[in-house]
N, C-alpha and C positions, 0 to 999 in steps of 0.2 A: 287254634293249635290243638292237637290230639292229645287227650287226658290219658292215653295210653302210653305215652313216652315214659321210660324209666326214670328214676331218680338221678341216675348217672347220665343220662342223655340230656335232662335239663340242665345238669350242673356244666357239661360238657358246652351246651349252647350258650349258656351264661358266660362261661369262661372264654369263649372264642370271640364274644362280641361286647360284652358290657365290661367296662371300666367302673368298677363301684369307689363311691366316696370313701375317703380315708381308709385306703387299703394298701397292705403291701403285695403287690401283684403277683409276685415270685411265689410266696408262700399260699396266696389264695388260690392260683392256679394249682399248685401241688394238691391242696386239701381239697378244694370245691366249696362252693357255698351251700350255707344251709339254706334249703329252699322252703320258705315260709307258704303254707298253703292258705291258710284262713286264720282268723281270730275271733273269739267270742268273748265278752265280759272282760277279764283281767288276764286271760291265757291267749298264747299264741300257739300255732300248731304248724309243725313240718312235714316234709313228705314222708319220714319214718312213722309218723303217728304220735310222735312225742308232744306233750302237751306242756308249755312253759309258762310259769307265771310270770308275767310281765311286770318287774319291779322298776323299770325304767319308763314305764308309759310311753312305748314306742322310743322317742328321742326326745324325753322329756315334755310330751306333747300331747298325749292322748288322755286329756284330762279327766273325760267322761268315760273312759273305758271303751270298748269295741261292741259294734253290734247295736249302736242307738239308732232305732227307726226312725225317730223324729228327725235327725240329720240326714238321712239318707230321703225321706221324704220332701225335706225342704229342698235338697239338691236337685230332686226329679222335678219337682213343681217349678221351680226356677228355670230348669233346662226347658222345660214345654214351654215356657212364658218367653222368656228372653235367654238363650244361653249365653250370649256374649255380646257386648257392645263395649267400645272403647270410652275413656273418659277425657279424649282430647276434644278440641275444637268446640269448646263450650258445651259439652254434654255430659250427662249423668245418667243414674238410674236410681229406681226407688229403693232397692235393698242398701245401697251405698249410702243414701240419704238418710236411711233409717239407722244403719249402723254408725254412722258418723256421729249423729245425736247420741245413741247409746254409749258411745265411747267417751263423748264430752262428758256425760254425766257420770260414768263409774270411775273415770281418772281423777287424779288430783286437781283442785281447784287451779282454773287458770289454763288448763290445757283444753282448748276449746276448738280447735282444729286437727284435721287429720290428712296425711298424705299416705297413699298406698301403694304397697308394694308386693312380693310374692314369697320374700323369706327375710329371716333378720338380717342375713348379709346383705341383701338389698336395702333393707331399711336402714341401716347401718352406714351404707354407701351414701344413701340419700341424706342422712344427716350430717356427713362430712361436707358435702356440697352446701347443704342448706346453711349450716353454722358460718362457714367461710362467706358464702354469698351475703349472708347478713351482715357481718361486720364489714364487707365492701360496699353494701348499701349505707352503713353507717359512718361511712369515709374512712374507715380504719382497716383497709385490705391487708395490711401486715399482720394482723391478727389471725393466725394460720394454724398454729400449733396446738395439737389436741394431745392432752396428757391422759394416759390411762395407767393400767396397774399390772404387774407382772401375773400371770396366769390368768389375765382378764381375757375372756372370749368374745369376740364381737363378730365373727363370721368368716367366712374363708374366701373371699373375694380380695383381689391384691390390696386395696385401701382398708377394707375392715379388718384383714387380717394383719396389716401393718398397724391399725389402732389397737388391736388386741395385744396381749402381752405373752402370746405363746412363742418361745424362741424358735421351735422345731419349724414353725410356719414361717417366721422371718427368715430362716436359712434358704427357704424354697422361694425365692424371687417376691417376698413380701413384706418389704421393709423400706418402705416409700419414706420420703423425706417428710419433715414437719409433724411428727409423732415422737412421743417420749414417753417414758414410763417410770411409775415408782413402786416401790415394794408394798405388796397387800398387807392387811391386818391378820395374817395368818398365824394364829396363836400357836398351833403346834409346833411350827418352825421356829418363830421369830421372838415369841412374848418373854419367854425366859423368866426371870424372876419380878418383871413388872406387875402391879396390879391391872384389872381390867382398865381402869380409868387412866393409869399411867400408859399404857398400851395404845388407847384409844387416841390419847393426846399425842404420843411419839409418833404412830403411825400416821395420823393426819398432817403432822408438822413436816412429814416428806413432801407433802405436796407444797406447802408454803415455800421450802426449800427450792423445789424445782422450779417453781414460778419466778423466783428470785434469781436463779441460775439462768433461765431462758429469756426473762423480761417480761413484765406483765402486759406490756404493749405488743408482744408476739404471741401471747397464748389467747386461743379462741374459745376453748371449752376444756372442761375436764369429764371424763365419761367413766362410769362405775355400775356395774352390777349390783344391787342391793345386797345380795348374796351371790358370791362368784360360784357358777355351776359347774360348767365344763372344766373348769380350773380345779375343782377338787371340793366343792361345797365347803367354801371359805366364809364363815359366819364371823361378820365384824363384833367387836366388842361394844357394849352400850355406849352411846356419845359419840362414838367415830364419826359419824355423818353430821352431828351438829358441829363438831369442829370444821368438816370438809365444806359443808355449806356457807359457813362463816368466812373461811378463807376465800371461796369463789366470790363471795358478794363484796368482800374488801378490795378484790382486784378487778372486780367487774368482768368476771370469766363465767361463761353459760356452763350449767350444770346438765349434763346428759345421764338419764337413768335408764339403763338397759335392762329391761324387764321381759326380754324373752322367755326366760325361764321362769321367773319369780312372779310372773303377771298371773292373773286369772284364777287366784286362790290357791296356789301351791304353799303359800306362807302360812295361811289361814286366813288371810285378808286378800281382798281383791288384788292388790298389789303390794310389793315389798316396800314401795314409797310410801303407803298408807302405814305399815308397821313401823318403820322408822322416822315418819314425820318427814319426808323428803318434799321438796317443792321444786321439782325440776322445770327446766326451761323446755327440755324436748323429751321424749320417752320413746322408746323402741318396744313395739309389741309384735308377737309372732305366735307359734307353737299353740299354746292354749287358747288363742284368739277363735280357732276352729277346731280344737282337738285334734289338730293333724288329719281331718276328714278332707279338706280340701287346703291348697296352698294359698297362705295369704299372710300378709305382715302389714303394719301399720306404724307410722310414725305420728306421736302427738305432738303438735307445735303450740308452744305456749303463746298467750296473748301478745307479748313482748315483740316476738318475732313474726307473727302472723301479721299484726298489724303494719309493721314496717313493710313486709311485703305488699300488703294491700295499698298502703298509701303510697310508697317510695319504688315499688320493685319491678315494674313492668313484667314482662313474661319470664317465668323462671323454668330454662331450658332443660327440663328433668322430668322423667317419668317412664313408666313401661306400658307394653302392650296391653298387659293384664293387670294393671293398676285399677283397684276397685272392680274387680271381677264381680258381675251380678251373682253368679252361683255360689262363690265364695263368700260373699257378703251375707246372702241369705242362710248359708250354713253357719256363718258366725253366729248370726242373729238366734238361731235356733239352737246353739250350742251354750250361747250365754243365758237363754231361756231356761235350758234345762239345769245348767247350775244353779240359777236362782230358785227354780221350781223345787228341786231336791235338796235345797239348803246345804249344798257341798262344803260351802267355805265356812260356815258356822260348825259344821260337823268336823271338819280338820281341825279348826282352831280349837274346839272344846273336849273332842274326844279322839279322832284317830292320830292327831299330831302328838298330842301328849303321849297316846298310848305306844306310837312308834318309837318315841324317845326311850321309853320305859323298857320297850323290847330290845332295843338295840344295844342299850346299856348292859342288858343281861350277857351281852358278849364280851364285854371288857376285862373279863377274868382270863380270856382265852391268851395261851402264850403268844399268839401271833398279832394280838391287838394292842397297840399303844393308845389309841384315843379314839372315843366315839362321839360323834356330834350331830345335831339335828336341828331342824327349825321347820314346824309344819310337816310336810311330807316330803321333806329333802333329808337326806342323812348320807354321813360317810363314816366308815370303819376304816382305820389308819392301821395298815400293818407295819410291823417292826421285826427286827431281828433279834432284838433283846428289849424286854419291858423294863430293864434299868437302865435309866439315861433319859430318854430312851435311845436305842441304837438304831438307827435305819439301815435297810438293806444296801449293800453298796452298789449293786446294779439295779438302779432306780427304775421301777416299773416291771421288772421281770417277777417279783413276788406276785404282784397283781394279776398279771396275766395267768399264773398257774391258779390261784383262787378263783378267778372268773370262769376259766376253762372248767374247774370241778363244778362250781355253781350251775353254769348252763347245761352241765351233762346232767346234773342232779335235778333239773327242771326249775331252774331259777334264772331268770335272765337280769343280770346286773352288770356294771361297767367298771372297769378299773381305770382311775386317773391317778396317774404315778403307781403309788402303792396304796392307794385309798381305794376301797370298795364302795361305790356310790349307788345308792338308791333313790328313785323319784318316781312313785308308783301313782296310778290315777287317783284321783281325788275321790273316786266311787270305792276305793279299798276299803275292806271291812277289818275289824279287828281279827277275825279267822284269817283273812289274806295277811294279814301283819304276821300272826303266828306263823305262818307258813314260810313267809319270807325268812324269819329269823331262824326256824329249824333248818331250813334248806342252807341258808348261809352257815351256820355253824358246822353243819356236815362238811360242807365245802372247805371251812377253814380245818377241819381235823384232818380232811384227806390231802391236805397241801403240806401239812407238818413234815412228814417224812423228807421231802423234797427240799423245804425252805429250812428246817431246824436240824436234819439229820436225825 
């Protein structure tokens, strides 16, 4: 393709043929896409030459930042040696075998087997089939219902979106049978005058009540992100998951931990499950597994399920052409090695995570800010129409879009979830990067005041 094409010509080409994900196509065609040309370190660059600080790590995934040559070299070397072969028909490859061993070592005890896919959505689709197949093998095929949480995000395929708790997605042909949802421990909206301990208990009790309503003999699993990411960085109170795991155990219900966002260091631990002491039966991995350099996801399968498949299952009719892709596996191994070599997770836990929390808290005095919360390198700034109350904006989501657009124009890539400004920067972010993030976010908030508060 000619590099001499103008920005407008590239935008017209894109608009004529590309249906981008999660897009309002009418407005996208009217405005044109921002054409990203390259990236380096913690910045992305567009065709206008703007350098934009990527405080979202791509889509929650570029954990090691851009331009990491060791990952490029790993991909090139594997492409030269074995660019592709499938994992069907009793075949495998060396990178996949090595990665599977590594993931079994890193994840919580008992998760010793791996099924591979290409995205978090596919991995969660895999889990839906897997847990229902497991219960059928155990002679309980009626255990099919999977309980999730409102604002939970588990992907955009029909089944994964049905398992998730995004009502807008349900309204677009993604509300399949045998999924149910409970209210999440979203303190900003629901805690009221409860203490953290009371709120943890009452929020978890909703699961027990839902199980009683459906019948434990019909419930296959409960699924939860340790911290709800795309739902708005909803951080549970201490003790919440202790109650949840006890309820699951009492009713013999599998526990699925969706670590697509919280995995690989984002919380300051390898996994959110480590931070909260979770012992899931199944775990979803993606995004930070390869830092987005190659598509890959993984389902960590607990011994209880894996042994049943081995002993009783016969063939499991599931998988993808690119399951266990050797190039993706080689990049994942190089990515994990880089995270370890640069002690990124320790730095997030002891230095940059606390620094981000302190820096974001400095925005709490702003007229538009109702709450600031963070964990590791995950953060949210909730916008409000009035700090007294607080009073939320009537047209949910409109204020977030205004601030987001000012942020991007000011050289800061953030995401608006409803009226929460979300950040999820690379693990390699420095304190200087965090200072720039907060400075540019404050400027965006200031610029939004006339339109939002009058």
